[in-house]
N, C-alpha and C positions, 0 to 999 in steps of 0.2 A: 129846820125840820129834820127829824130823825128818819132814816130810811127803814123801811119795814122789810123783813125777810119772810117771805111767804113760801112755804114748802107744801107741795101737794103730796098726797099719800103715795103716788107713783115715784116721786123724787126720793122719799124716805125708803121705800122698798128697794129701789135701785141702789142706794147707798148701803143698805143692809146686805144685799147680795154681793156687792163688791167687797165689803168687809169680810163676809163669810169666805169668799174665794181666797182672799189674802191670808186668812187664818189657816185654811187648808194647806196653802203653800208653805207657810211657816211650820206647820205641824210635820209636813213631809221632810223638810230640811232638818228639823230637830230630830226626827226619828233616824234619819241617815247619819247624823253626827253621833247620836247615842249608839247606833249599831257599830260605827267605827271604833268608838271608845271601848265598847264592851267586847269587841272581837266577833260580833255576830253578823258580820257582813257576808252576803252571799259570795261564794267562791266561784269565780268564772274559770272554768277549766279549758285549756287549749286542747283541741282534739289530738289524739295520738297519731302522728304521722312521722315515720322515720324509716330509712332504709340503709342497708350496708351490703355492698356487692364486692366481688373480687373476680379476678381471672384465674381459672384453675390450670390453664396451659398457655404456652407461648403462642402469640398470634403471628410472630415473625414480622415481616415488613408489610405495613398496611398503606394503602393509598391515602394521600393527604385528603382530609375531609371525610374519611370513613367513620361512621358511628361505631363506637366500641360497645359491643353487647357483652356485658359482664355476665358470665355463665353461672357463677356461684352466688346466689342471693341468700345471705345469712339472716337477714332481717328485712321485713317488708310490712311494717305496721301501717295500716290504711290502704295497702295494696296499690300504691301510687307509682311504683317502679315496675315497668313492663317492657320487655324486649329492648332494653338499652335506653329507655327514655323515662324520666320522672315527669309526671303530670300533676300539677298542683291541685289538690282537691279543695283547698281553701285559700282565700286571699290572706296574705300575712307575710311575716318575716321568716326566712329560712336560712339555715347555715348549710353550706355544701363543702365537701372536701373531696379531693382526688389526689391520687399518688401513682406515679409511674416508676417502676424499677427496671433498669436496663444494665447489661454488662458493658464494660469499656469497649469502645469501637463500634457500638451498635446504637447510634443516637436515635432518639425518638422524641416526640412531643405530644402532649395532651392539650386540647383546647375545650374548655367548658363553654357551652353555648346555651343561651336562653332565647327560645323562639328564633333561632338562626343567627343571633347576634352574639359575638364573643364576649364572655365575662372575664375570663382569666385563663392563664396557661401555665404549664409546667414542662420542663425538659429533663431528660436523663440519658446517660450513656455517652456523654461527650468527653469525659476525662477517664483516668485510669481506674481500674477496679469497678466494682458494682456501684452504680449511681442510683440514688433515689431522689426524685423530684416531686414535690408535693405542695399543694396550696389549700388553704381554707378561705372561704369568702362568705359574705352575707349578701342575700338578695331579697328584694321585695317582689313577690309574685301575686298575681291575681288568679282567681280560679281558672284553670284551664291552661295557664302558662306551662310550657314544656322546657325541661332542662336535660341536657345530655352531654356526653363527652365524645369528641372526635379525636382520632389519632392521626399521626403522620410519622412515617419512618418506622423504626423498630418498636414493637410493643411486646414486652415479656410478661409472662404470667407467673406461675408458681415455680419456686425453686424445687429441685427434686426431693428435698426432705420435708415436703408439705409446709413450706413457708410461703405465704402469699405476700407479694409486695406491689401489686398493682390493683387499685380499687377505686370505688366511687361511693360516696355516702352523703346523706342529707337528713335534716330534721327540721320540723316546723317548730319555731320558737314561740311565735305569738300569732294567733289567728285574729283577724278583724274583718 
């Protein structure tokens, strides 16, 4: 005896709805592929966040752990650098750089901190002649994380002929 397949109208409607949903999903995928191939993909722009600071004068000897407040702010896109501290306005990947220039015999160090935890450091002034110690690093921050530079020992600023050699900078590479 052959089995009979009996479909109710509700079964048929349910199957048609499922097929329609799958067709819509396929159309979305196809449109996305076509947009990629034709170059019509929407461009996601990372917000503009960047800062560059320098010291315009020598600080001399600073106590270990003192926050260095760079007084010359040449660039502050997004206004995230204030009073010595960078506060992340967006979660994302950032690049930070710091440099310390000191004369021989006046050793000093810079310590970059993220929310009070050390990220990296640089030293200068430990050998003959002027020394420049600098580092660049990548950090993942969430909105509200704070990054700053602490000094210890001697911290020089500008050279008398308007050359700056001690600074702190950063840029948002990718927001997410």
